[in-house]
N, C-alpha and C positions, 0 to 999 in steps of 0.2 A: 409643486414640491410634495414629495411622498410623506404620508403620515408616519411619525416615528413608530417603530415596531419594537415590542418588548425584547424579542430575540436579538435584533441588531443593537439595541441600546446596551444590553448586557454583554454582548460579544465585542462591540467596537468602542464603547464609550466608558468602560470601566478600566481604571488605571491600577487599582490594587484590590485584591480580594483576600480577606483573612477570616478563617474560622477559629473561634476561640471561646473558651469559657468566659462568661462575663461575671455576673454576680454569683457568688457561692455562699449560701447561708447554711450553717451547720448547727446541729443540736448536740450538746454535750450532756451526758447523763451517767450516773453511777449505777451500773447493773446490779450491784449488791445492796442498793439502798432504795429499791422501788416498792417494796411491800411493807406492811406493818410488822410482819415477822422479822424481816431483815433489819428494820429500824430497831426493834427490841433487842435483837442480837448485838447490834452495834453498841447500843447504850449499856447493855448489861455485860456481855462477854468481852467486847473489845475495850470499852472504857472502864470496865470493872465496877459498875454501879449495881447495888443489890436489887433495885427496882427500876425498870425502864420508865421513868416518870417524864412527863412533858416539861417539868421544871428544869430538866437538864438541858433543854434545847436553847433557852434564853442565854445562858452564859456562852454557849458556842456562837450564837448570833452576835453577842456583844463583843466577843474577842475578835471576830472578823471585822466588825465595824471599826474597832480601835486600830487594828492592823492597817486598814485602808487609810484612816486619818493620819496615822504616823507615816505611812508611805508617801502620802501627798505632801505632808509637811517637810519631810526630809528631802524630797526631790523638787520642792517648790512647784508642785503641779497644781494648776487651777482645778477647783471643784465647782461644777455647775449643777444646780438643782433645776432640772427641767420642769417647766410649768405645763399644765394641761393645754393641749393644742399646739404647743410650740414645736416647730419643725427642727428635729434634731440635726438633720443634714446641714441646714443653714448655720446652726450654731457651730457645728464641727468645721465647716468651711472657713468661718471667721477665725477660729483658733488655729487651724492648719496654716492659714495664710501668714500667721505670726511665728510659726514654729520653724526654727532654723537648723535643728540637729538632724543628722543622717538617720538616727534611730532613737526611739524613746516614746514615752507616754505623753501625748499632746495635752490631754486634759481628762478629767474623770467626771462623767455625768451621773447624776442620781435621779432616778425616776421610780415612782410607785406604780407598779403594774401587777396585773393578776397573774397568778401562777398556781400550779397544782402542788400543794404542800400538805404536810401531815398535820392533822388536828386530833387532839385526844379527847376521849370521853371517859370520865371517872366511873368505875364500876365497883360495887360493894358485894363481896361474896356472902354466902349463907352464914359463915362463921364470923363475919365482921371484917374480914380482910379486904384490903383495897387493891385494885389493879386498874390498869388503863388500857383502853382499846384505841388504837390509832387507825385513822382512815385518811385517804387522799381526798382533799377538797380544794376548790378554787378559793384562793385568798389573795388579798391585795398586800403585797410586800415590796420593800425597796429592792431595786436592782442597781448594780454599779455597771456603768458603761466605761470601759477603759479604751479610749480612742488612742491608737498607737500608730507610729510610723515605723515600718519594719524594713530592714535592709534587703529582704528578699521579696516582700509582698507590697511594699509601699503602704498606702493608707488602709486601715481596717479597724475593727473594734472587737473587743471581747466583753460580752455581757454576762455578769454573774449574779445569780439570786442570793439573797442574804439568809434564806431560810431553807431548812431541809425539804427536799433532797438536793439543794443547791443546783438548780438548773443553769445551764450555760448555753449561750448563743454566740456564734462567731460569724462575722460578716467579712468576706474577702472579695477581691475582684481579680479575675484571671487576666484581664488586659493590663492591670497595674503590675501584676506579677511578671508578665511578659516584658513590660517596659523596663523593669528593674534588671531582668536577665539580659536584655539587649544592651543596656548601659554598661553592664559588667563586662560584656565581650566586645564592646566598642562598635556595636551596630548602630548606624545613624538612622533616625526616624523622626517623623513629625507627628505629634499627637493630634487626635480628634476627640476631645473630651476624654472619655474612658475607652478610647479606641485608637486606631492608627489612620492617619491621613496619607502618609507617604513613607516609603522605606527604600534604602539603597539596594537591599537584597531581600525581596519578598519571600523567596523560597526559604532562606535561612530564618526569617522572622516566623514563617508558618511552622517550621520545625521546632522553634522555641515554644510556640503556643501548644503544639502537639505534645511537648514533653512534660506538661503540667500533670502531676499525678498525686495519688493519695499520700505518698511519702513526703511531698513538699508541704502538704496541708498539716500532716502530723508533726513535722519538724517545727512549723510555726507554732502550733499549739504547745508542744513541749517547751519551746524556748520561752514563751510568755507565761506559761504556768509556773515555770521556775522563777521568773522575774517578778511577777505580780503577787500581791497578797492573795492568799488562797484560803477558802473556808476549810478545806481538808488539809491537815498537817502532813509533814513528811512521814511521820509515824503511821498515820492513816493510810497514806498511799503505799507505804511498804507492806501494809497488811492486806492490800488488794482493793482498797477503797479509792479507785481511780475513775476519772471521767473517760468515757468512751464517746467517740464522735460518730454521728450519723448525718446523712444528707437531709436537710430540711427543705431547701429550695435550691434549684440549679437553673441558671440561665445560660443557654448556649446560643451564640450569635454568629452570623455571617455578615461581615461589613464589606460592601462593595462601593468603592470611591469612584465617582464620576469625574471625567475630565473637565466638564463644565456643569455648574449647578443646575442649569436649565434642563439637563438630561434627566435629573430626578423628577422634575415637574412633568416631563413627557412620560416618564415611566408610570407615575401614579395616575395620570390622566388616562393612559392606555389601560391600566389594570382596572380602574373604576369603571371605565366604559365597557370593558369586557364582562364585568360582573353584574351590571345592572339588570340584564335579562336572564343570564344563566343562574344567578343567585348562589354562587358557590361559597363566598365567605359568609360567616354568621352575621357579620355586620361590616359596613364600611363607614368609618366615622370621620368627621371633620372637627378637629379640636380647636376651639377658640381659647385664647388666654383667659383664665378665670379672673385675673386681677390686672387692671391696666395701670402700669407704672411707667416711670421714665425709661426703664429697660424694656418694657413690652408695650410700646404704644400701639394704638389702633392703626390700621392702614390709612394712608393719606386721605383717601376718599371714603372712608368708612367701610364696614363690612357689606359685601354684595352677595347676591344670589348667584354664585358660580360654583362649579365643582371644586376648583382649587384657585385660591387667590392669595395675595400677600397677607400675612398674618394668620393663615390657617394651616395647620399641620395635618396632612392626610395620613390615615393609618388604616390598615386592614387587619382584622382579628379573626382567628379561628379558635374555638373552644373545644376541648376534649377532656371530660372528667374534670380533674383539678389542673389541667395543663392549658396554657394559653400560647398560641402562636400569633405573632404580630409582625407587621412590616411598617416601617415609618421612615421618614426622611430625616436623617441625623445631621444636625448642625447645617442644614441646607447644602450638604456636600456628598453625603453617602446614603446608600440604601442599606438599612439595617433589617435583616430578617432574623427574628429572635424567638426561640422556643423557651418558655419558662415552665419548668416542671415543679409544681408546688407539692406534689406527693409522688415520690419515686415508685410507689406501688401501683401507679397507673400503668407501668410498663414492666415491672419486675417484682419479685417477692420480698426483697430486702431493701433497707435504707442504709446499710452499712457503708462506711467511707470507702472500703475497698472496691465497691461497685462503681466508683466514679468513672473509670474509663468506659464501661458499658453504657452508663447513663449518658455520658457525653456523646458517644457514638449514636445513640438514639436521637438526641437533640439535633446533631449534625445531619443525620439522615432526613429528619422531618424538614429542616430548613432547605435542604437540597431538593426534596420532593415538591415543596411549595414553588420554588423557582422553576423547576422542570415543568410543572403543570402550567404555570403562567406563560412560559416560552412556547410550549406546544399549543396551548389554546389560542395564542395570538397568530400563529403561523402554521396551522394544521392543514394537512392534505391527505387524500386517500385515493389510491389508484382505482381505476375502473374495475380491474379484476377482483380486487379485495372487496369492493362494494357489491359486485355481482355475486361473489361467493357467499356473502351474508344473506342474500335474497333467496338462495336455493337450498332446500333440504337435501341432506346427503347421508350416506352410511359411513361409519368409521369404527373399525374394530368391532363390528357386529352391533353397534349402537346407531340408532337413527338420530340425526342431529336436526331438530326443527329449524326452519328458516327464521331469520330476523328481518322481516320485510320493512323497508324504510317507511312506507305509508301507513303502517299499523300504529294507531295511537298508543297502544300498550308498549310497543317497542320504542317509540319516541319518548314516552314517559320514563322508561327504563334508562335510556341513554342520557337523558337530562338529569336524572337522579344520580347517575355516576359522576357527574361533573362537580359535585360539591367538594369543597376543600376539607370539610369535616371528616372525610374518609381517609385523609392522608396519614395521621399519626399511627393508627394501628389497623387500618382496613375497616371493613363493615361486616355486619351479620344480617341474617334474614330480618330480624326485628328492627335493625337500623334503617335498612333501605325501604322496607315495606310502607311506612307512613309517607315517605317522599313520593313513591310511585303512585300510591292511592291519591294523594293530594294533586299531583300533576294530571291524573286521569279525571279529577273532579268527582271522585267516588268516596264513599264512606269506607273506612278501613275494614269493616265487617264484610263488605262485598268484594274485597280483594284479599283472599284468605292466605294463610301461611303456606298452604299447599300450592297456591298459584305463584307465590313468591319463590318457593323452592323450584318449581318448574322453570321459572324465568332465570333463576340463578344457574340452573343446569344448562339452559340454552347459552347463556353468556359464557359459561366455563368451557363448554364443548366447542364453541366458536373461537376460543382463545382470547376472549376479551377480559376475563378475570381468572385468577388462580387462587386455590385455597392455601391459606397459611398452614404449614404442617402442624399436626396435632391440635388444631383448633377448628372452630366453626366459622372462622373469619375468612374474608376474601380481600384480595387487593387487585387493583387494575394493572393489567399488563401494559407495556408500551403500545402494543397494537390497540388494546382497548381504549387507551387514552386518546389516541388519534381518532378512532371510530366515534367515541362519545362526543368529542368536541366538534368533529367535522359534521356529523349528522345533526347534532343539536343546533349548531350555528346555521346550517343550511336550511333547517326547518324554521327556526325562530327569526332569522334575519333576511331570508330571501323568499322562501316559498309562502309562508304565512302572510307577510305583508304584501307580496305580489298578488296573491289570490284575492285579498281584500281590495287591492287597487283595481284588479280586473273587473270586479263586480261593481264597484262604485268609486272611481278615481277621486281621491281627496282634492279639494280645491287648492291646497297649499303646494301641490306638486308643480314643478316647473312646467310652463305652458307646452313646450315641445313634447315632454313625456306624457302629459295629460292628453294631448291631442292624439298621440300615437296609440295610447291605450284605448281611446274611444274608437279609433279606426279599426283596431284589432277586435274590439267587441262587435262592431258592425260586420266585420268579415266573418266572425264566428256565427253571427245570426244568419248571414247569407248561406253559409255551409249547412246549417241546420235546416234552413228552408228547402235547400236543394235536396237534402236527404229525407225531407218530409218528417222532420223531428221538431218538436217544440223546444225552444232554447232552454226552458226550465228542466227538461228531461235530459239534456245533452250532458 
């Protein structure tokens, strides 16, 4: 029976593939209340106070607290004071299980957390006058978590700070939004936690997921800002003191559902096996349950030393700046490839909500690249003509293109360094690739200079293995380069290097027929050397 192949598993064993925004975490801030000068203007000019004193802030805080209490009382909404270390998601799940309305506030959570707020320092002038200097400092203040059930978004929460400048956080889930839209249009589906297990019309479902945009997010915020108690009054908002949304964290996922759960095990076994010697992910982790309960019992025969076994969730991780790419086996049914962007400026200059489509496209591209690399690496091939072309120097447009000879240790180190998953999000630069190549050569970085790396990058580019990202000093692998890097690296690491060692001294754990054949081959080589009057050591 043939060993399961990543390419064939993805091609033949996946019944549903959906790309969708998963978790969307937003930051709300008031642009005109970010500096001490803006705060003084608000207190003095907008509210009409002669002196912008910190004493004016406490009544504003108390008014908001009273409004929240009155809102909870009138709506009979539970208020929960979160304790230190308490898992908010578990508390929310318990309350949501008892909530029966189509839309409304499920409960209000109260937690003391640190936030950047204004603190005042009293100053006395030379003539005895008093004024206050405000500065932003980290302080511990109460925050209200309004856990809501929304008719368009399903479950989510809005967190509001009780102290100036009233920071806001919003947590939504794109899969839950897509489910709500599918229900409204009568599209039948089966859920997989916060994803999809099956759907009658996958193309229509994908179109729904693709339709999520900034306007949908803004509509949610406007609706609940009008419904919930808010620290800034209608008069304040009419004067321009409004919260603006920016992207704080974005998760973009691709969910691929297998026809049988065992295919997921085959996939991860193949991926982990592929990466043990090439070293492409930053880490391959096996996650054991941290707490053993009736819901998460240990495997029947205990934990064993195997790559994957019952009770262990395999996952693959790639880190880039503040971004994490991971793959894991979701609910023992689907492969989830997920890019979590914790800082949008890893890829663009702004965090504004209107950049959501571009940021989603970036996450989708990264997910697709990870899967492409995995498929190519497990079923890579290279024609004899292509391999021969790399071995031969040639002229092109007046430029001499140096050869990339397969047996050259420096070339092999270059190609192995190109195999890393870490290059997928945005490509690589001279300084990114150089440490990897030096390490694979077993040399100190100082002995493999920037100039040498530049020369090697030029060789790779002229042979068509890499291409420069326009208006940057970054490079990305071409499709041809992907095949060359994997083919040559695997040929060297898995065939030639082990075979060479076996020829010199066949290991005892080899099967007897193979060990005997290698010894006969070694004797034949010795006879050829003797006939040519050469010592075997010099052959």
